[in-house]
C-alpha positions, 0 to 999 in steps of 0.5 A: 690449469686455473679453469680445471680446479673449479671444474673438478670441484663442481664435479665432486660437488655434483657427485656428493649431491647425487649420493645424498639423493640416492641415500635419501631415496633409500631411507624413504623406501627401505624396510628398516623401521624409522628410516622413512621418517628421517627422510620425510621432508613433510615432517617437522625437523623435531620429529625427524631428530626424534626418530634419528635418536631412536635409531641411534639408541636402537643401534647401540642396543644391537651392538651391546647385545650382540657383543654380549652374546659373543662373549657368552658364546665361548663359555656357554656353547658346550655342556658336559652331562652324565647319562645312563647307558642302555643295559644292552649297550656294548663297551669298548675295551681301552687301549693297553701299553706294555713298556719295558722295565729293567729289574735288578740285573735283567739285561740282555746278554748282547748289551753286556757283550757290547760293553765288553767290546768297548773296553774295561773299567779303571780297575776291573775288566767290566765297566759298570758305569757304562752299563748304567749309562746304557741302561738309561739310554734303553730305559729313560725313566731310570735317569738320575741327575749327574749320570753324564758326569760319571762318564768323564773319568774314562775319557782319558783312559785308552783301554777303558770303555767309554760312554756312547756319544751319539745314535741313542735311538739306534741303540734303543732299537738295537738292544731293546726287547723284541715283541716275541722276546717280551710276550708269551701269551695274550687273551681278551674276553677268553679269546686268545690272540696273536700278541705281536700282531696287535701290540705294536712297538713305539718309542714313547716318553716313558721309553720303548713300549708296545701299544694295543689299539692305539691311534698313535701307531695304528688306526681302526680298520687295519689288520693290526686293530683288534675288534675289542667291542664287548657285549654283556655276554663277554667278560671284560678282562685281558690276560697277559703272560710276559717273559720279564718285568714290565709296566702295563698301563690302561690308556685312552686310544689317543694317549701315550705313556708319559712319566709325569702324568697320572695313569692307571698302571701296574708294575709287575716284576719277575715271578709276580702275578698281578690283577688290576681292576679298573673302571671306565666311563667313556666320553662321547660327543654330539655330531655337531661338536666339531663345528664349535670353535676350540676356544668354546669347547675347550678341547681338541679332537684326536685328528686336530693335530698341531703342525709342530706335533710328532704324533699321529693323534692329539692327546694331552699326554702327546701335547706335553711330550711335544712341548717338552721337545720344543722347550729342549730345542729352544734350550739346546737345539736338540731333544731327548730321543724318546720325546719323538716317536721317530727320527726327523731332521726337523727335531734332531736327537741330542748327542752326549753334549746335548744331554750335558746341555739339557742336564745343566738346565735340568730338562732331561726329564719332563717337568710339567709344572715348569712347562706351564710356567715358561715365559718364552717369546717363541714357545706357545704351548697351551695343552687342552684335554682331548675331546674323546678322553674318557675317565679311567680309574684304578679300583684295586691292585692285587698280587696273587702269587710270587714264584721264586727264581721265575722270570715270567710274569702275569698281568690280569686287567679286568673291569669288575663292574660293567659301565652303566654311565658315560659322559656326553659333551653336547652343543648348547649353541650351534651355528643355527642358534647364532644366526637365529639369535643375532637375527632376532636382535636385529629384527627386534631393534631395527626391523632388519632381515636378510631381505633388508641386507639384500635391499641395501646392496641392491639400492646402492649397486644395481638401482644406482647404476640403472638410475644413472643410466636412465638419466644419461639416456634422458639427457641424450634424448633432450640434446 
């Protein structure tokens, strides 16, 4: 044992000196500037120290500039410019949503029959409180604080109608308006089309809506996607003839109707004929934009959907809905049914007790400001805009006429001015720019290149192995 330790020390010492020899040979033969002077034993030691200091200073300069470049990349990689369109450019008519509204006593007869089947009021044959409760279930935007407490007085009354305690999503689908009940006639650019073939139903944060050319419940190329590309000879106008009151919104393809967010919309009530004039400026992206990190471009593309999202396409409005659902889940282990477009066991819908829990936390309705102030260890919700989100502006809303005792409505959505400009998100620094810039820094300070990197790997692998092999063969011959 005592003889083995000196032997091991000698082996380690020999291996160390062998590595020093390999390193010295690399410095003498490598293409990096200054390294050959350090390994040149014919020079005075002061000259060798001088070149060592030069290399250290150059290496520090390389580190500083590359670090600065990486910091600047996230803030200067993308630029948004405003550019003019060709006079022959076509325009895409935006997506449209038509959401159900309850105006005055406009309630389907089957809902009244359902309330009557549940029982009576305390002092009358019909329970109006239960009807108001069902109205909130069908039209979530009608929620007012304290709505669930109103149901408690009827719990101890045997013959009284009681508020439904669960299956709110099924109730909204059962008693909500069908497409054929809501739409009477649709026309785009003077072309009549089948409303129910292109306006597809979906549960949104606003409630039950019908969406036209939306990425949330449709996709381009399907049989339900209307070719809404218009040229200069077309009149950019959509006419909708509806059977009852509705909220009509103009959206981007990836958006969903969301109550707390500003949108271009018009409320048309029974007997009204309204015209909404709006202006649209599209947002286009350079093809290489997807190669830019999200932190640098500060937006998500519609197909970059989060794992926890319940929507088919990313948008700021969908992200706010997702964050609201996640926060509701964190508070009460359930979420309001209209915060998810479809039912899933992953995020269960709230029952009556769940609504009471959310009401005590004031989170039945969305509160965007509160979402941005949440300090939660589990909820990390940072909503960015969509990369394809265009600029939609409401110009003018005009009420043409009001028909007495009429229930049907008319809505005209028109772009009075043909779009002449658009926004473009362009790449200022691509991957090639990164390679060129970093390569230029390395070449300027150290004279390095790709061949220098290959040379480094070669010298300490293939060259070192061949040298060791040749030494063993020479030693074997000598023996």
